[in-house]
C-alpha positions as CSV (number, residue, x, y, z in Angstrom):
1,M,54.4,21.7,-5.5
2,A,55.5,24.0,-2.7
3,N,58.7,24.8,-4.6
4,A,56.7,25.8,-7.6
5,V,54.9,28.7,-5.7
6,P,58.1,30.9,-5.4
7,Y,58.7,30.5,-9.1
8,V,55.1,31.7,-9.9
9,D,55.6,34.7,-7.5
10,D,58.8,35.5,-9.2
11,L,57.3,35.3,-12.6
12,W,54.4,37.5,-11.6
13,S,56.8,40.0,-10.0
14,W,58.8,40.1,-13.2
15,I,55.7,40.7,-15.3
16,L,54.7,43.6,-13.0
17,S,58.2,45.1,-13.4
18,L,57.7,45.4,-17.2
19,P,56.0,48.5,-18.7
20,R,52.2,48.1,-18.4
21,W,51.6,47.7,-22.1
22,Q,54.3,45.1,-22.4
23,G,53.0,43.1,-19.5
24,F,49.4,43.4,-20.9
25,L,50.4,42.1,-24.4
26,L,52.6,39.4,-22.9
27,L,49.7,38.0,-20.8
28,V,47.3,38.2,-23.7
29,L,49.7,36.4,-26.0
30,A,50.5,33.8,-23.4
31,T,46.8,33.2,-22.7
32,V,46.0,32.8,-26.4
33,L,48.9,30.3,-26.8
34,L,47.9,28.4,-23.7
35,A,44.2,28.2,-24.8
36,K,45.3,27.0,-28.2
37,A,47.5,24.3,-26.7
38,I,44.7,23.2,-24.5
39,Q,42.4,23.1,-27.5
40,V,44.7,21.1,-29.7
41,G,46.2,18.9,-27.0
42,G,42.8,18.4,-25.5
43,D,41.4,17.0,-28.7
44,V,44.3,14.5,-28.9
45,L,43.9,13.5,-25.3
46,I,40.2,13.1,-25.6
47,R,40.5,10.8,-28.5
48,R,43.2,8.7,-26.8
49,V,41.2,8.4,-23.5
50,T,37.8,7.8,-24.9
51,R,39.1,5.1,-27.3
52,R,39.7,2.9,-24.3
53,I,36.3,3.3,-22.7
54,P,33.6,1.2,-24.3
55,T,30.6,3.6,-23.8
56,D,29.9,6.8,-25.5
57,V,29.0,8.8,-22.4
58,D,32.6,9.8,-21.8
59,D,32.8,11.2,-25.4
60,V,29.8,13.3,-24.7
61,I,31.2,14.7,-21.5
62,F,34.7,15.5,-22.8
63,E,33.4,17.1,-26.0
64,T,31.0,19.3,-24.1
65,I,33.4,20.6,-21.4
66,H,36.3,21.1,-23.8
67,P,35.2,24.4,-25.3
68,P,34.4,26.2,-22.0
69,L,37.7,24.9,-20.6
70,Y,39.9,26.9,-22.9
71,A,37.4,29.8,-22.7
72,T,38.1,29.8,-19.0
73,V,41.8,30.1,-19.7
74,V,41.2,33.0,-22.0
75,L,39.0,34.9,-19.4
76,T,41.5,34.2,-16.6
77,G,44.3,35.5,-18.7
78,G,42.2,38.6,-19.6
79,Y,41.7,39.3,-15.9
80,L,45.4,39.0,-15.2
81,A,46.1,41.3,-18.1
82,V,43.7,43.9,-16.6
83,L,45.5,43.7,-13.2
84,V,48.8,44.5,-15.0
85,L,47.3,47.8,-16.3
86,G,47.2,49.0,-12.7
87,M,43.6,50.2,-12.5
88,A,41.9,51.3,-9.3
89,P,41.1,48.6,-6.7
90,D,37.3,49.0,-7.0
91,V,37.6,48.6,-10.8
92,N,39.7,45.5,-10.4
93,A,37.1,44.1,-8.0
94,Q,34.2,44.8,-10.5
95,V,36.2,43.2,-13.3
96,E,36.9,40.2,-11.2
97,A,33.2,39.8,-10.2
98,L,32.2,40.3,-13.9
99,I,34.6,37.6,-15.2
100,L,33.8,35.2,-12.4
101,S,30.1,35.7,-13.1
102,I,30.6,35.0,-16.8
103,L,32.5,31.8,-15.8
104,A,29.8,30.8,-13.4
105,V,27.0,31.2,-16.0
106,M,29.1,29.6,-18.7
107,W,29.9,26.5,-16.6
108,A,26.3,26.3,-15.4
109,L,25.0,26.1,-19.0
110,T,27.8,23.6,-19.8
111,L,26.9,21.3,-16.9
112,T,23.2,21.5,-17.7
113,R,24.0,20.7,-21.4
114,V,26.2,17.8,-20.2
115,G,23.3,16.4,-18.1
116,R,20.9,16.6,-21.0
117,K,23.3,15.0,-23.5
118,V,24.2,12.2,-21.1
119,S,20.5,11.6,-20.5
120,N,19.8,11.4,-24.2
121,E,22.8,9.1,-24.7
122,L,21.7,6.7,-21.9
123,T,18.1,6.7,-23.1
124,E,19.1,5.9,-26.7
125,N,21.5,3.2,-25.8
126,S,19.4,1.8,-22.9
127,H,22.3,1.6,-20.5
128,V,19.8,2.3,-17.7
129,N,16.1,2.2,-17.2
130,T,14.7,5.0,-19.2
131,Q,12.1,6.0,-16.6
132,V,14.7,7.3,-14.2
133,V,16.7,9.3,-16.7
134,P,14.3,12.4,-16.8
135,I,14.0,12.4,-13.0
136,F,17.7,12.7,-12.4
137,Q,18.2,15.1,-15.3
138,N,15.7,17.5,-13.8
139,V,17.2,17.1,-10.3
140,W,20.7,17.8,-11.8
141,S,19.5,20.9,-13.6
142,V,17.8,22.3,-10.4
143,I,21.0,21.8,-8.4
144,V,23.2,23.5,-11.0
145,V,20.9,26.5,-11.3
146,A,20.5,26.9,-7.5
147,V,24.3,26.8,-6.9
148,T,24.9,29.2,-9.8
149,I,22.4,31.7,-8.4
150,Y,24.0,31.5,-4.9
151,L,27.5,32.1,-6.4
152,L,26.3,35.1,-8.4
153,L,24.8,36.7,-5.3
154,A,28.0,36.0,-3.3
155,L,30.2,37.5,-6.1
156,W,28.3,40.7,-6.2
157,S,28.2,41.0,-2.4
158,I,24.5,40.5,-2.1
159,D,23.4,38.8,1.1
160,P,21.5,35.7,0.1
161,T,19.9,35.3,3.5
162,P,16.7,37.2,2.8
163,F,16.3,35.4,-0.5
164,L,16.8,32.0,1.3
165,A,14.1,33.0,3.9
166,S,11.8,34.1,1.1
167,A,12.5,31.0,-0.8
168,G,11.7,28.9,2.3
169,I,8.3,30.6,2.6
170,I,7.6,30.3,-1.1
171,G,8.7,26.7,-1.0
172,I,6.1,26.0,1.7
173,V,3.4,27.7,-0.3
174,I,4.4,25.9,-3.5
175,G,4.6,22.6,-1.5
176,F,1.0,23.0,-0.4
177,A,-0.2,24.1,-3.9
178,A,1.7,21.4,-5.8
179,R,1.6,18.6,-3.2
180,D,0.0,16.2,-5.9
181,T,2.9,17.0,-8.3
182,I,5.5,16.4,-5.5
183,A,3.7,13.2,-4.5
184,N,3.8,12.0,-8.1
185,F,7.5,12.9,-8.4
186,F,8.5,10.9,-5.3
187,G,6.1,8.2,-6.4
188,S,7.9,7.8,-9.7
189,I,11.2,7.5,-7.8
190,A,9.7,4.8,-5.5
191,L,8.3,2.9,-8.5
192,Y,11.7,2.9,-10.2
193,F,13.7,1.7,-7.2
194,D,11.0,-0.9,-6.3
195,G,11.0,-2.2,-9.9
196,T,7.3,-2.5,-9.9
197,Y,7.0,-2.4,-13.7
198,K,8.6,-1.0,-16.8
199,V,7.6,0.1,-20.3
200,G,6.1,-2.8,-22.2
201,D,4.9,-4.7,-19.1
202,Y,1.3,-5.9,-18.9
203,I,-0.2,-4.9,-15.5
204,V,-3.6,-5.1,-13.8
205,L,-4.8,-2.3,-11.5
206,E,-6.9,-2.5,-8.4
207,T,-9.8,-1.0,-10.3
208,G,-9.7,-4.0,-12.7
209,E,-8.2,-2.1,-15.6
210,R,-5.5,-4.0,-17.4
211,G,-3.2,-3.1,-20.2
212,R,0.3,-2.6,-21.4
213,V,2.5,0.2,-20.0
214,E,3.2,2.7,-22.8
215,D,5.1,5.4,-21.0
216,I,6.4,6.3,-17.5
217,S,7.0,10.0,-16.8
218,I,7.8,11.9,-13.7
219,R,4.1,12.7,-13.1
220,S,2.1,9.7,-14.4
221,T,2.0,6.3,-16.1
222,V,0.2,5.7,-19.4
223,I,-1.5,2.4,-19.9
224,R,-3.0,1.1,-23.2
225,T,-6.0,-1.1,-22.4
226,R,-7.4,-4.0,-24.4
227,D,-9.9,-1.5,-25.8
228,D,-7.0,0.4,-27.3
229,M,-7.6,3.4,-25.0
230,L,-4.8,5.3,-23.2
231,V,-5.4,5.6,-19.5
232,T,-3.2,8.0,-17.5
233,V,-2.7,7.2,-13.8
234,P,-0.8,9.4,-11.4
235,N,2.3,7.8,-10.0
236,S,1.3,8.7,-6.4
237,V,-1.8,6.5,-6.9
238,L,0.1,3.6,-8.3
239,N,2.7,3.8,-5.6
240,S,0.1,3.1,-2.9
241,A,-2.0,0.7,-4.9
242,R,-1.9,-3.0,-5.4
243,I,-0.6,-3.8,-8.9
244,I,-0.3,-7.2,-10.6
245,N,2.5,-7.3,-13.1
246,E,1.7,-10.2,-15.4
247,S,5.0,-9.8,-17.3
248,T,7.3,-10.8,-14.4
249,P,9.1,-12.9,-13.6
250,D,8.2,-14.6,-16.9
251,R,5.7,-13.5,-19.6
252,E,4.1,-16.9,-19.9
253,R,0.6,-16.9,-18.4
254,R,-1.8,-19.7,-17.6
255,V,-5.3,-19.9,-19.1
256,R,-8.1,-21.7,-17.2
257,I,-11.1,-23.1,-19.1
258,E,-13.9,-24.4,-16.9
259,I,-16.2,-27.1,-18.4
260,G,-19.1,-29.1,-17.0
261,V,-20.0,-32.5,-18.4
262,A,-22.9,-34.8,-17.6
263,Y,-22.7,-37.4,-14.9
264,G,-22.1,-40.8,-16.4
265,S,-19.5,-39.5,-19.0
266,D,-16.3,-41.4,-19.4
267,T,-13.7,-39.4,-17.5
268,D,-10.8,-40.7,-19.6
269,E,-12.6,-39.7,-22.8
270,V,-13.3,-36.3,-21.4
271,E,-9.7,-35.7,-20.4
272,G,-8.4,-36.9,-23.8
273,T,-10.8,-34.7,-25.7
274,L,-9.8,-31.6,-23.7
275,L,-6.1,-32.3,-24.1
276,A,-6.5,-32.8,-27.8
277,V,-8.2,-29.4,-28.1
278,A,-5.2,-27.8,-26.3
279,D,-2.7,-29.6,-28.4
280,E,-4.3,-28.4,-31.6
281,E,-4.5,-24.7,-30.6
282,A,-1.5,-22.8,-31.9
283,L,-1.6,-20.2,-29.2
284,V,-1.0,-22.8,-26.5
285,I,2.7,-23.5,-25.8
286,D,4.1,-27.0,-25.2
287,R,5.9,-26.2,-21.9
288,P,4.4,-26.3,-19.4
289,K,2.3,-29.0,-20.8
290,P,-1.5,-28.6,-20.8
291,R,-3.4,-30.6,-18.1
292,V,-6.9,-31.4,-17.1
293,R,-8.3,-31.5,-13.6
294,L,-11.6,-32.8,-12.2
295,R,-12.3,-30.0,-9.7
296,S,-15.7,-30.9,-8.1
297,F,-19.0,-32.7,-8.3
298,G,-21.5,-30.0,-9.2
299,D,-25.3,-30.1,-8.8
300,S,-25.8,-30.9,-12.5
301,A,-22.3,-31.8,-13.9
302,L,-18.8,-32.9,-13.3
303,Q,-16.7,-29.7,-13.1
304,Y,-13.5,-30.0,-15.1
305,E,-10.8,-27.4,-15.7
306,L,-8.4,-27.3,-18.7
307,L,-5.1,-25.6,-17.8
308,C,-2.7,-24.4,-20.4
309,W,-0.2,-21.7,-21.0
310,V,0.3,-18.9,-23.6
311,N,3.5,-16.8,-24.4
312,D,2.1,-13.4,-23.5
313,P,-0.6,-12.2,-21.1
314,V,-2.1,-10.2,-24.0
315,L,-2.9,-13.5,-25.8
316,R,-5.0,-14.8,-22.9
317,G,-8.3,-13.4,-24.1
318,R,-7.9,-14.7,-27.6
319,A,-6.7,-18.1,-26.4
320,T,-9.7,-18.4,-24.1
321,H,-12.1,-17.7,-26.9
322,K,-10.5,-20.3,-29.2
323,L,-10.2,-22.9,-26.5
324,N,-13.9,-22.4,-25.5
325,T,-15.0,-22.8,-29.1
326,G,-12.8,-25.8,-29.6
327,V,-13.9,-27.5,-26.4
328,Y,-17.6,-27.0,-27.3
329,N,-17.2,-28.5,-30.8
330,A,-15.0,-31.3,-29.6
331,L,-17.5,-32.4,-26.9
332,R,-20.4,-32.3,-29.4
333,A,-18.4,-34.4,-31.8
334,A,-17.6,-36.9,-29.1
335,D,-21.2,-37.0,-28.0
336,I,-20.3,-35.9,-24.5
337,E,-23.2,-34.0,-23.0
338,I,-22.8,-30.5,-21.6
339,P,-25.7,-30.3,-19.1
340,F,-27.6,-27.3,-17.9
341,P,-29.4,-27.0,-14.6
342,Q,-32.7,-28.7,-14.5
343,R,-35.4,-28.8,-11.8
344,V,-38.2,-31.4,-11.5
345,V,-41.2,-30.4,-9.5
346,T,-43.6,-33.1,-8.2
347,F,-46.8,-32.8,-6.3
348,S,-48.4,-35.3,-3.9
349,E,-52.1,-36.1,-3.9
350,G,-52.6,-34.0,-0.7
351,D,-50.9,-30.9,-2.3
352,R,-53.3,-30.7,-5.3
353,E,-55.6,-27.7,-5.3
354,S,-59.3,-28.5,-4.6
355,P,-61.9,-27.1,-7.0
356,P,-63.9,-24.2,-5.8
357,T,-67.2,-25.0,-4.1
358,T,-70.5,-23.1,-4.2
359,D,-72.8,-22.2,-1.4
360,Q,-76.6,-22.7,-1.2
361,F,-77.2,-19.6,-3.1
362,G,-75.1,-20.8,-6.1
363,E,-72.2,-18.3,-5.4
364,V,-68.6,-19.4,-5.3
365,D,-67.2,-19.8,-1.8
366,T,-63.8,-18.2,-1.8
367,E,-63.1,-18.5,1.9
């Protein structure tokens, strides 16, 4: 590599030794040919390289950076051609700053476009969790824009220190004004890395609201409740709240049906009747098997519990309704009494109320 530098210096010296118009045309022609070679050869190289990589992300990246790559070659060659013309140093410096500024803006737009296309590709093909894609896409865009602005200021000899100080003050003000938005942003990142939930999961909030996660954005999470209403909850709230995810680790959920039967009932018959109801219900799955438990001796009844499982937490309400209906009808058909609380009040002879008496004037004595 070190040996190649003298050859480049010699080539540049030879170009400068030519008449200015010849050196200018030579550099322009060489630049156009080199850009065309990069364009044609780059297409062949891209097809050959991307064919061996299974994902489509590399195709998107190479296809996006290919055009600005040979545009960079053209602009660089144009700048060298201007140097050959032998203009004043200050003019050369302005041309250099202008060309580098164009390159900085062009590559900033290219990198931003790359981030957007890669994000769309990852979202469509589900290579990663879709909730984190918009977050890193926005972070990537902010970084590219910030670096580009800094480079433009440096190219035009503008001291960025005052801008950085002002940006710091403005950042503090914005931080106080948009602290909820910032909290939601970092809350969404924490929820992603914690794996608390994802789109399609059925969750229960601390407030008692339950529903399916419809969307997760940078600011909030949208939940569709059982009443078919969309509830939007800020991510900062969810990040610090207790959340029950009923869709993990498995989607199967247990249904509990509590029943009270009268004392004196045949316990084997009660258990067989309840299991038969669970076996006939289509929403109840076979594994884990339904089971019946005698939980306690109540004041008026033997307290049983029918335990069975459904495929999805969303089905739990419907399954509870059908099982309750089936249990009631089955117990009536089997002549098994479902008692209700009763109270018997008895009075002794001494507790009976005496009839009112009258005094000597015939008036009722109420004392």
